[in-house]
Structures are given as structure tokens and as C-alpha cells.
C-alpha positions in Angstrom: 118.5 78.1 57.6 117.9 75.9 60.6 115.5 78.4 62.1 113.6 78.7 58.8 113.3 74.9 58.6 112.0 74.8 62.2 109.3 77.4 61.4 108.3 75.4 58.2 107.8 72.2 60.2 105.8 74.1 63.0 103.5 75.6 60.4 103.1 72.2 58.8 102.0 70.8 62.1 99.2 73.4 62.4 101.0 75.5 65.0 102.4 79.0 65.1 105.8 79.8 66.7 106.0 83.3 68.2 109.2 84.8 69.4 109.4 87.0 72.5 110.1 90.7 72.1 113.6 91.6 73.3 113.9 93.3 76.7 110.4 92.1 77.6 110.8 89.6 80.5 107.2 89.9 81.5 106.3 87.9 78.4 108.3 84.9 79.7 106.7 83.2 82.7 110.1 81.8 83.7 111.5 85.3 84.3 109.3 85.8 87.4 110.7 82.6 89.0 114.2 83.6 88.1 113.8 87.0 89.7 112.4 85.4 92.9 115.3 82.9 93.0 117.9 85.7 92.7 116.2 87.6 95.5 116.3 84.5 97.7 120.0 84.0 96.9 120.9 87.6 97.5 119.0 87.7 100.8 120.7 84.5 102.1 124.2 85.6 101.0 123.7 89.0 102.7 122.2 87.7 105.9 124.9 85.1 106.4 127.9 87.2 105.2 129.1 84.1 103.3 132.0 84.5 100.9 130.9 85.4 97.4 132.6 82.5 95.7 130.0 80.2 97.4 127.2 81.9 95.4 126.6 78.8 93.2 126.1 76.5 96.2 123.6 79.1 97.7 121.7 79.4 94.4 121.4 75.6 94.1 120.1 75.4 97.7 117.5 78.1 97.1 116.3 76.3 94.0 115.8 73.2 96.0 113.8 75.1 98.6 111.7 76.9 96.0 110.9 73.6 94.3 109.8 72.1 97.6 107.4 74.9 98.8 103.9 75.7 97.8 103.1 78.5 95.2 99.9 80.2 94.1 99.9 78.5 90.7 96.7 76.9 89.6 98.4 74.3 87.4 100.2 72.8 90.5 96.8 71.7 91.8 97.9 72.4 95.5 101.1 70.4 95.0 104.7 71.6 95.3 106.7 71.8 92.0 108.8 68.7 92.8 105.7 66.6 93.4 104.0 67.9 90.3 107.0 66.9 88.2 108.0 63.6 89.7 104.7 62.4 91.1 106.3 61.4 94.4 105.7 63.1 97.8 108.5 65.7 98.3 110.7 65.0 101.3 112.1 68.1 103.0 114.1 66.4 105.7 117.4 67.3 104.1 116.4 71.0 103.7 114.8 71.9 107.1 117.5 70.8 109.5 119.8 73.7 108.8 119.8 77.2 107.2 122.3 78.3 104.6 125.8 78.8 106.0 124.9 77.5 109.5 127.7 76.5 111.9 127.9 72.7 112.3 130.2 70.0 113.6 131.3 67.4 111.0 133.2 64.2 111.6 136.5 63.7 109.7 137.9 60.2 110.3 141.2 61.1 108.6 142.2 63.1 111.7 143.0 60.0 113.8 144.2 60.0 116.6 143.2 63.7 116.9 139.6 64.9 117.6 137.4 63.8 114.7 134.9 66.6 115.3 135.6 69.8 113.3 133.9 73.1 112.8 132.4 73.8 109.4 129.6 75.6 107.5 126.5 73.9 106.0 126.1 74.7 102.3 123.1 72.4 101.5 122.5 68.8 100.3 124.9 67.1 98.0 122.4 65.1 95.8 125.1 63.8 93.5 127.2 62.3 96.3 126.3 59.6 98.9 122.7 59.3 100.3 120.0 61.9 100.6 121.3 63.3 103.9 124.8 63.9 102.5 125.6 67.6 102.7 128.2 70.0 101.3 130.3 71.5 104.1 132.8 74.4 104.0 135.9 73.5 105.9 138.5 75.7 107.4 140.8 75.6 104.4 138.1 77.1 102.2 137.4 73.8 100.4 134.0 72.1 100.1 133.7 68.5 101.2 130.8 66.1 101.4 129.9 64.4 104.6 126.9 62.5 106.1 128.1 62.6 109.7 127.3 66.2 110.9 125.3 67.8 113.7 124.3 71.3 114.9 126.1 73.2 117.6 124.5 72.8 121.0 123.5 75.6 123.4 126.6 74.8 125.4 128.7 75.1 122.2 127.2 78.4 121.4 127.9 79.8 124.9 131.4 78.3 125.0 134.4 80.7 124.9 136.5 78.0 123.2 134.0 77.5 120.4 133.7 81.3 119.9 137.5 81.5 119.5 137.4 78.6 117.1 134.7 80.4 115.0 136.9 83.5 114.9 139.9 81.4 113.8 137.7 79.8 111.1 136.6 83.1 109.6 140.2 84.6 109.9 141.6 81.6 107.9 139.0 82.1 105.1 139.8 85.9 105.0 143.5 85.0 104.8 143.0 83.0 101.7 140.9 85.8 100.2 139.0 83.6 97.7 136.7 86.5 96.6 139.6 88.5 95.2 139.6 86.6 91.9 135.8 86.2 91.7 133.7 88.7 89.8 130.2 89.4 91.4 127.5 87.2 89.9 124.6 89.2 91.3 126.0 92.8 91.5 122.7 94.2 92.3 121.6 94.2 95.9 118.1 93.2 96.9 116.0 96.3 96.7 119.1 98.5 96.8 120.7 100.4 93.9 124.5 100.6 94.2 126.4 103.7 93.2 128.5 103.5 90.0 131.0 105.5 88.0 132.7 105.4 84.6 136.4 104.4 85.1 137.3 105.9 81.7 136.1 109.4 82.5 136.5 109.5 86.2 133.0 110.8 86.7 131.7 111.4 90.2 129.7 108.5 91.7 126.1 108.9 91.0 122.9 107.1 91.9 120.3 106.3 89.2 116.8 107.8 89.6 114.0 105.3 90.1 112.1 106.7 87.1 115.0 105.9 84.8 114.9 102.2 85.9 111.8 101.4 83.9 112.7 97.7 83.5 109.5 95.7 84.1 111.3 93.1 86.2 111.8 95.7 89.0 108.2 96.8 89.2 106.8 95.9 92.7 103.3 95.3 91.3 104.3 92.8 88.6 102.4 89.5 88.9 100.6 90.7 92.1 96.9 90.0 92.5 94.3 92.2 93.9 90.4 92.4 93.9 89.3 95.3 91.7 85.9 96.4 90.3 85.3 94.7 87.0 81.9 94.6 85.2 80.1 95.8 88.3 81.5 93.0 90.5 84.7 92.5 92.5 87.1 90.3 90.6 90.7 89.2 91.2 93.1 90.7 88.6 96.8 90.2 87.9 99.2 93.0 87.0 101.0 92.1 83.8 102.8 95.3 82.8 103.0 99.1 82.9 101.0 101.1 80.3 103.1 102.6 77.5 102.4 105.3 75.0 102.7 105.0 71.2 106.5 105.7 71.4 107.1 102.9 73.9 107.6 105.1 76.9 106.0 104.2 80.2 103.1 106.4 81.4 103.5 108.2 84.7 106.2 108.3 87.3 106.7 106.3 90.5 106.8 108.0 93.9 107.4 106.6 97.4 104.1 108.1 98.5 101.4 106.0 96.7 99.1 109.0 96.6 101.6 110.8 94.3 102.3 107.8 92.2 101.1 108.6 88.6 101.9 105.3 86.9 99.2 103.4 85.0 99.2 99.6 85.2 97.6 97.0 83.0 95.5 94.4 84.8 94.4 91.1 83.3 91.2 89.5 84.6 90.3 85.8 84.5 88.4 86.1 81.2 91.5 87.4 79.5 90.4 91.0 79.3 93.0 93.7 80.1 92.0 96.9 81.8 94.0 100.0 82.9 94.2 101.2 86.5 96.1 104.0 88.1 98.8 102.9 90.5 97.4 104.9 93.4 94.0 103.2 92.9 95.8 99.8 92.9 97.7 100.7 96.1 94.4 101.7 97.8 92.9 98.3 97.0 96.0 96.4 98.0 96.3 98.1 101.4 92.6 97.5 102.1 92.8 93.8 101.3 96.0 92.6 102.9 97.5 92.7 106.5 101.0 93.7 107.5 102.3 90.2 106.7 100.8 90.2 103.1 97.9 87.9 103.9 94.6 88.7 102.2 91.6 89.7 104.2 88.2 91.3 103.5 86.7 94.3 105.2 83.1 93.8 106.3 80.8 96.8 105.5 77.7 95.4 107.2 75.6 92.4 107.8 72.7 92.6 105.3 70.9 89.3 106.0 71.0 86.1 108.1 69.6 82.6 108.2 68.8 80.3 111.1 69.2 76.6 110.5 67.7 73.7 112.5 70.9 73.1 114.5 70.7 76.6 116.0 70.0 76.9 119.8 66.4 77.8 120.4 65.5 80.8 122.6 64.1 78.6 125.4 67.3 76.5 125.4 69.8 79.4 125.6 70.9 78.6 129.2 72.1 75.5 131.0 73.1 74.6 134.6 76.7 73.4 135.1 77.9 70.8 137.6 78.2 73.5 140.3 74.6 74.6 139.9 75.5 77.8 138.2 73.2 79.0 135.3 75.3 79.8 132.2 74.5 80.8 128.6 75.3 78.5 125.7 78.1 80.3 123.8 77.8 79.0 120.3 77.0 80.3 116.8 76.2 76.9 115.4 73.3 77.1 112.9 73.6 80.8 112.2 74.5 81.9 108.7 75.3 85.6 108.0 75.3 87.4 104.7 78.1 90.0 104.7 78.6 93.0 102.4 
């Protein structure tokens, strides 16, 4: 009844409400950001070997980081998400000092007259407590406290035998409490790794799912990627939106580690809204030819087909000059030359 009333009011306002098809995360733009956030969290947790029960602190920190970095989103207008929402320049001072689960010294005044400096782990800012530099810190007992007075370990600390023993004692104490025993995994899937599984009721042997059986669009490596493809006789940047499916809803083609043998067909959307179909191996060929090893886009020059000389270019009779030692040298500059590249 409530849903029907909502639709009636939406139609009365001249709008149309459309629901998203189940199991179709590519139709929801937020799903892409959620996938990236889970990947960042999984990578940080695995790299640091942090206890699993700290996953929510790590997820919150990765959310802060993702909201404070630039993205290739036209609507942001070259701003980071925090700036676009609040209108204020984003301050990253409380995010760039430490990495997730870094070793730190924190000051605990309740230890008087003992040493106030204690070993701890940095878990990210505590925005709801204290000032902006207040951080959450994991202490030896496994509890999380909030402190503003903390500092990184110095080079001498990192090389100190005493500090190394203190670190081992810290980790051993956390293992003794075994906090993870009562915590169920929140992100059971590993980043780009499929874990073996079995059915406890039947005692089946551990098996590993085949890649072709995992046709969930969120795991497609091409989803939301952009590449320059031929479109209407010109090179145009397109975005991959989904895999092509047949009339029965089954995806077309099969994936393969070798791009040449990949038979999948992808749907690519161009800036004018038109959607075209391209074979995955053709897409891979264009991707590899347009990005370097670090994922940065570049263009391959076929040839120089024309040039133009402007008034600021060096004239032929002024190509050489004499330096202060009396040596004749050529003027090394390309100022005033414009090249037309294919």
C-alpha cells in the first residue's frame, strides 16, 4: 500500500520511478564504489595482518581516504568528493601521517609514575571524539582508545632490540585473547582470489569454482573501464557497461587468461548514449596499446603528417650562439614548432 501510494505521487509529479532488476549491480552506480571500497579494505587488512574484528575501523578509514582523493567523475568538476559535498577544501592531514595498523607510540597519563609512552596500533581518525587529529589506537589489551598525543616510531626504535621484543609481546597478547574466534568473516572473499569451499552436510571434497561459472557482473575486470575504440569512423572513448547476453539471459562467450582466446562479448557505451558490442580480445588489444604498465593512458604515434612554424621559432640564421667561453653551440629548443601527429 505504501509503495503504491509512493508511485501514485511520483506519477502525479510528472516523474517515473523505475526499480532496478535483481542481481544487476551494474545498474546501480553506487555498487562500483562499494566494490572498490571492499577491495581497498581487503587489501589493507591482508597487507597489515590486522585482526579480523577490526574490519569496521578499516572500512571507515578507507571510506575517508576514498572520499578525499580524486576520481575520474565528470560531475565532481576536478574536486574530491568531500569538497563537492561540503564546499570546503578537504584537509588530509589526519589521513596522510600514518597507514592503517601502523606501529605508534601513544601517551597514557594514567600510568603515572611509570612510563607514559606505550606501544599501539593506529586505526584511523576518531571524528566523533576530540579534535580533528584525535585517532583511534589499538592497545595491548585489544581495546580501542582515542588519543591525540601519539607519534611514529623513530629509526632508532625500529632498530631497537627492546622495541622488537615489545612488538612481539604486543602481538602475542592479542593472539592470547583470540578476539577473532567469535567473529564471523565480513568479507569472506579475498581480493582477486577464490577460496575453496565444501558442503558440511554432505562432506564433499573441497572444490574450486570455475571462472566461467562466476558470471556476476561485479567481478568483470572490464566493467566501468574506459578505452578509445573506433566509432563512426573516428576514435572515441567508450565505457564498458556489461557483458552481452543471449535471449535466455546467459552471457555470451567464455573468459580465458590469454586475451587472444577470450571469447566474451562486451557492451560499450559511447558519449552519445549509443551502445555497441565488441569482442573482449579486441578490447584487450586496444587497452594494451593505450596504457602503460602503471595503467596510465598514452597514445602511439604512427607518423608526423604535417607541421607549422610560428613567429617565435628560431630562424635558420640564428640557430647557433657563442657561450661565455667562446664556444659555438646550437640553440636546443622546439619553441614555435607545432606538429600534426597521426
